N, C-alpha and C positions, 0 to 999 in steps of 0.2 A: 284605257289610259298608256297613251303611247313617247316612247322618247325620242327626242328630235335634236339632243345635243352631244356634243362629244368632246373630247377633252384634248387639249394639245399636248403631244408627249413632252414639248419642252418647260410647260408651265412649271410655275413653283411646286415644291412637294405638297408644301401644307396650306395651297391655295386655296379657298373654299369654291367648287365649282360653282356657276350658275345657277341661280334658284329653279325650282323644277316650277312647270307650269301648274297650279291646283288644280285639283281634281274637279270631273266637269260635277256641277248640283246633278245627286243623286233626283231620279226621277220614281216617284212610287216609292214603298220600300223596300224594294231590293236595291243595293250598294247605298243605301244610308248610311253614315258614317258610325252614329251610336247604335244604330241595332246591329251595324255589323261588328261593334266591338262585345254588345251584348252577347252573340251570337258566339265568336273566339271566347267570350271569355267562361260559357259553360262549359268548353270543352277543354282550356288549360286546367278549369276549376277541377276537374275530372284525372288530369295527367299529376298535377300538383299535390293534390289530395292522397293521391296515392304513393307517392315520395318515402311519406310519412305514417301514413295509417297502417301499413302493412307491418310496421315494426312493430306495432301491438298484437299484432293477429300470431306473431311468427311462434312463440312459446305456445299457444295453444293448438296451432300447425303441426309441429314437433312432437306434441302427447297426443294427438288425434291419429296423424299417419307414423307414430313410430319413428320417428326421421332424427338424424344424429344432429352433431351441433353442427358440421361441416354442409350439410343438408342445408339446414337453414340458413346456415349465412348465405348458400346460393343463393336462396329465394330472392335475396336483396342483391348480391353481386351480379348475378345472370340480367339482371334489370336494368342495372345499374351499365354494365360492359355494352349492353346491346342498345341503350341510350347514348352513350356518351360516343360509339363508333360511329352510329349511322348518322346523327346529327346535321353535320355540313354536308353530306352526300344527300341527303332528304331534303335538305333547302335548295340544292341543286335541282332536283328534282322538280321541287314546286315552281323553281323559276322557269324550267322549259315545260312542263305541262300545265303550269296555272296553280296558283294558292288553294283556291275553291277545291277543287278535287282532291288536291293533295290534303287539305284540310279534312275534307269527309271522309275520304279514303281512312285518313289516320285515326277520326273520331272512331267510325264503324269497327275500324281491326283491334282498336283498343278494348270497346264494351264487349266485342265476342269473343276476345283471349281473355278480358275479367270474368263473364260466365263460365268458359269451359275451367277455368281455374275453379270458381268454387265447385263445379261438379266432377274437377279431379278426386280419384282414389289413393293417388300414391303420390310421395313428393316428388319423384322424378317427374313426374305431369306436370305439376305445379311449377318446377323451375322452367321446363320446356316455355309452358305457357307465359311465364313473367318474364321469358327473353321475349315471346311476340310481342307482348305488352310495351317491352321497352323499343321494339322497332314501329311499332305505329305511334309511339310515343314520340318519339325521333320526326317522326312526318308529321304530327300533329304542332308541334310549338316553333320551328320556323314560319312553317306556314301561317300561321297566326300572325306573326311579328309581320309577315311579308303582306298579308289583309289591310292592316293597320297603316302600315307604311303607306300603301297604295291606294287606299279611301281618305285619310283625313289633311287636310291642309295643314302646311307648315308651320303655323299658329297653334293649331290645336294640337299636333300629334303628340307633344309633350302632356299634356293632360290626359290625352287616348293610353300613351304607355304609364302613365301613374295611375290609373285604374285597373291597369292590365299588369302592373306590378301590384295593385292594391290586393287583386284575386288570386296571386301566387302567392302571398304572404300569410294572408288569410289563410287557402286553403291548406299552406304546408304545415302551419303553428296551429290550426284547427284538426291536424287528422289523428294526432294521440288523444284528443276529447273524444272527436265520434267514434275514432278505433276500439278506444277502452268502452265506450257505451255498446256497439255491435257487439262486440268480444264479449262483454261481460252477461247482455240481457238478451241476445240471440245465437249468434255464432260466428265462428271465424271465416265462416262461409259467406258471411254476409257484407264482411268487408269489401268482397270482389263484386258480388250480384248489386252493391247497392251503383254500379260505374255501369249497368245495364240498361236500367231506364233513364239513366243522364245521359247516356251514352245515343238514347235512340230521339230524346228531345234536343240535344246537341245538332244531330243529321237533320233532323224535320225542320228545324229552325236555321240550320245554314242552306237547304236545298231551297227556304222562302227567302231567305234574305240574302244572302254572300252573292256577291257578283265578281266573276272574273276578271282581275286586271294583269294584261299581260304588257313588257315592254315590248318596243316595236325591234331593239336589238338584244332580246332576251336569247340565250344560247340554244343553239339546234342541234348540239351532238354532247356526245358525253365523253370525257375523259377517264376513261377505262381505266387504264395505268393510275392515273391520278388518284382513284376511286381506293384501289386497289392500297397502293405506297400508302395515302391517309389512312385507311381503317387498319391498317399492318400496325402504323405508330401508334394509333389512338390505341387500338387494343395492347399493345405492348407496355405502354405507359400506363393505361389503367389497371392493367393486368398486374404489373409489378407494384403498383401503391396497393391495390387491395392484398395481396399476396404479403408485402412486408410489415401491414402491420397484421395480418390473419395467424400467418404461420412461420414465413421463410424468415421473418426480422431483417433489419438495415445491413445487417454484416455478410448475407448469404449472398453468396456467387449467384443464386440464379435469381436474385432481385437486379441484382447490376447488369447481370447477362440481358434482360428484358429491358430494362433504360439505356443500356448500349444500343440495343437492338434498335428501340424507340429513335434515338438520336440519329441514329444511321437511316432509317428510314425515313424520317423527318427531314433528312439533310438530302437523300434522293429524291425527296417528292419535293422539295423545292427547288431545285437542279431541273427537274422534268417540268415543272410546273413554267419555266422562262421559256422551254424548246416549242410546248403542244400550242396548236392554233385556239382552241380554246378549252384553256387551264378550269380544273374543278375553282380553285381560288386565284384568281389575277395578285399574282402578290406587289403589284403597283397599290393595291389596296392599301399594305402599311407603311407606303412611303408618307402616308398621311399620319402627323404625329398625333394629331385625335384620335384618328381608330386605332391606333396602335397599343396610346395611352388608356381609351376604356375597355380594349381588350384586357392587358395586362390589371386593371383598375377591378373588373371584374373578377379574374383568378385570387386576386389576391381577398378581397370583399369576400368571397365564396370560403377561401382557407379560414379567415378568422370565423365567420358565422357557421357556418356547418362543423367547421372541426369545434370551435367550443361547445357549441348548443348539445356536440353528440356528447359532450362530458354533463351537461348541463342534466338530463336526463335521469343518468344514474345517482347523480349527485339527488334530486329530487325522490326520487323511488326507495334507492339501495340505502342512502345515509338518513333522512330523513322518512323513511319509511311509508310514502306515499304510494297509493295505488295509482292506475294508468291515466284514470279518468282525474283524481286529484291533480297529478302532477301537470294534467293537460291545464287544468285549472289557472294553475299556479305560473303559467305562462301568458295567461290571458293578457298582462300587461305588453308585452310583445306583440302578441297579436293586436290589441286594441289601434296601439301606438301606428303599426304597418299599415294599417282600416284608417288611420284618420289624415296620417302625414303623408301616404302617398301622393292621392291627388292635390294636396296641399302644395308636394315636392315639384309636380307636372307644372301647376301653377307658377312658381318661383324658376322653375327653369324658362319656362317658356319667358317670363319677365325680364330675368336678368342674364340668362344662362345657363350653361350646368356648372361650370370652372367651382364658384364660391359655393353654392350645392354641396356638391361633391366633395369637396374640399372640409366642409363643416361637420357632412354628414360622416367623415371617417375619421373625424377627430372624435366626435360624439359617441362613435363606436370604438374609438382608442379606448376610452374614458369608461366608458361600459366594461370594458375587457377589464382595465385595470381595477376598477371599482369590484367587480367579482373576482380577484383574487383576495379580496376583504372576507368572503364570506367564510363562515364558520362551521361545525357542526350543529351550531346551538342558534343560526343565524336564523329571524323571525320571518314572517311573509312580506310585512312593508319592505324592509332595507330589499330583498329580494325584489321586490316588486320594482323600486325605484333605480335597480342595476336595468333588469328585463327591458323597462318601458324605456329607458333612455337608449337602450341599444335598438330597440326598434323603431325609435327616433331617429337614430342614426343612420339605420340600414334603408329605410324608405327612400330618401334622396339618393343614394345611390345605385341600388335597383332600377329607378326609374332613371337616372340622368346618362349613367352608363349604357343601357340600352340604347337611350335616344342618340347616343355619342356614335356606337358602334354602328346601329342601322341607319341613324340618319346623315352618316360621312359616308356612308355607301351609297351606290348608285342604282335606283330601280331594278332594273335588269337584276344585280345582283342582293336585291333584298333579302331571297330566301338564305342567301349563303350566308348573308351578314348575321339573321337570325338565327341559323345555325351554328355560328361563330362564336355569338354571345352563350346560347345555350351550352356550349361544348365548354366554354371557358368555365363556366359558371361549375360545370360537370367536375372539369379538372382539378378548380379550384379547392371543389369539396372534398375530391378524395384524396386531395394533396394535403387539406388542413387535417381530415380526421386520421391519416398513414401518420404523418408528422409529429400532428399533438399526441397521437397515440403513442408514436417512439419518444416522445418527450416524457410523458406518463409513468410508462414502462420502467424507462430508466430513472425516474425519479423514484419510485417504487422500490425498485432492486436494489435502491443505494440506502434506502430508508428503513427497510422492512427489519431486516436482522437487530438493528438498533432499537428500533422502536420494540421489538420484541423481547430484549431484553431488560430492555426499560419499564416493562410494564410489570414485570420479576414471572415471567412464564420459565415455564423449564424448559431446558434444551435448545434446539433450533425452531425454528416456521417449519410445519411442515411442508412437503412437496404440493405445486400448486397454488398455495395461499399468495404469492404474488399476482399470480394471473386476478385472484379473484379481490384482492385490495385494487387493481386498476378499475375494478369496475363496483369498487366500495360494496363488494359482496360477501356479506358471511355464508360460505358452504354449508349446506345441510349435514353433510358426514362430520363436520364437526361440532355443529349444533347438537347431533343427535349423538355422536361419539359415547360410548362407554365411560362412565367416571365425572362425564361432564357435570359441572357445577353450575349456576347462576352464576356466581362470583367469578368465576375462571371465562367464561364465557362474556361477561361483560367485559371481562377485561379484553380480552381477545378482538370483541367486536370495536373496541374503542381503537385499540392497535390498528385495525382496516381501516376503520374509519379516518382516523389521524392519519396514516400515510395516503389514504387517497386524496384528501383535501390537499396534503404538502404537494402530492404528484399535481393535483388541475390547479393548486394557485399557480406552478410553474406554466402549465401550459396555456394558463388565459396572460400569463406574463406576454411568452410569447406569440401568442396571436394580437395583445395589444401593440407589441413594435410590429408587426406587418401589419396593423390599421394603421400606423404612424406613416409606413413606408407608403401605403395606399392614398393616403393623404397626400403626400408627397408628389406622388404618379400623376392625382388628379388636377393637379397645376396641370398639366401639360392637355387635358382634355376644351374644347370649343363645342359652341352648339353646331350640332348638324346642318347642313344646306339644305338638304333634302332634294337634293338635286338630282336629273333623272343622266347626270353624266358619271364620266368612271372615276374612281377618287384616286388623288394624289397623281394624275397626270397619265393616268392610263385610256389609252386608246381601245373602245371596248366594240 
């Protein structure tokens, strides 16, 4: 597929570029659109599943390898940092060398790194290979979107992205269930070994089915300074968000030092991109109001969803005392609604455009978030299922529509960059949501714990460290097994911890609901992607 159009630099900022020529009908199986979708879905499923399945394995890894809490946190943080930092650069690699090659290398590398983690005998090796997983995952995800963008005609792209979103949503939500089964009945290593046969299958099918598509005016050189500046900016931003919610806190000079460094690097990057002949990200892309709105919407959606879901797992396991498998099953309404509604959202967006489904999806998400503020210690399965299901119903059109808006409003030769931008927006939003809502929870717990402790008639003041336990609704073992502890006193302490946690979670969900309302307003600025092979927003490529 080649690009034959350019954009007049004097054109309106948000004028839709001319429609791209439809992909030529596939001859045989290679390049067949729906088989291409199946092929990339296998690889995407592997990465999306790994995003949540590993959290279930962390306690077993800590016990088996004698890891510290900080070590275990780096099993997740190392992966997140590598993924977030490399996504846009990886998308550019796909635009330059072809998305088929980039996708296959990403899948193979991810599977090999997964197998290496399962064979690791120390937590240091686990962390190193998790970083490699993140780098290869960054190659894989934008390339998958680039292949869909180049393979599907405009009238079917939304449906394809809908199914793609369904795979991601189902894999993400299903991770805790599969992880719980594997850890409980096999081993923590099996959580990683399972990626090896999946990766082999994805590579085999990809070699057979995938067809390389390159735009005629694809980039021929690399903006090395741009890559360095953007990578430094993303690293400083994600690092600050991780450490602010982990150990530094939001009042720390270190946190703000890294945030300032991120802003400076982003600013220098933006200036540099206006000077270089072939920029990493042509900033004219963002002159498209629709593409910019889609990117902001993706950040806000991930903020509310990932930040809110972080507390739901603690609520189910620590407050309700569920096992990892049971908590995963209780999240099935969310998973089921995403599976059902993602393809439906793609069809609706194809027929009516993305604006109404996106606004409606964020309104439903806001209703679900505000609804979850009503949950209590004694809330039963049915009310929980209603709110979880409503959340899945609201998220599906947003994940599908915002992806289509970002990728569809970018020119074909920048489809990899657009895919990286979409994934980077999700990572930044999720990190921001977890960090900010974590700070909201922590502040609420700190303000109420002492009063709740005194109100329960407990002596003295809360013991050191109880505030951190209350932020996840957990009763520490050293308190439960303390000398002289009676069931009656333990019951009161448990009640204080759970009540304080619920108060903090309610406030966190309120903030997530407000962010969802803001996202609904941003969604008004979206419009259907032109799927053109021209530059976005008046940029001549």
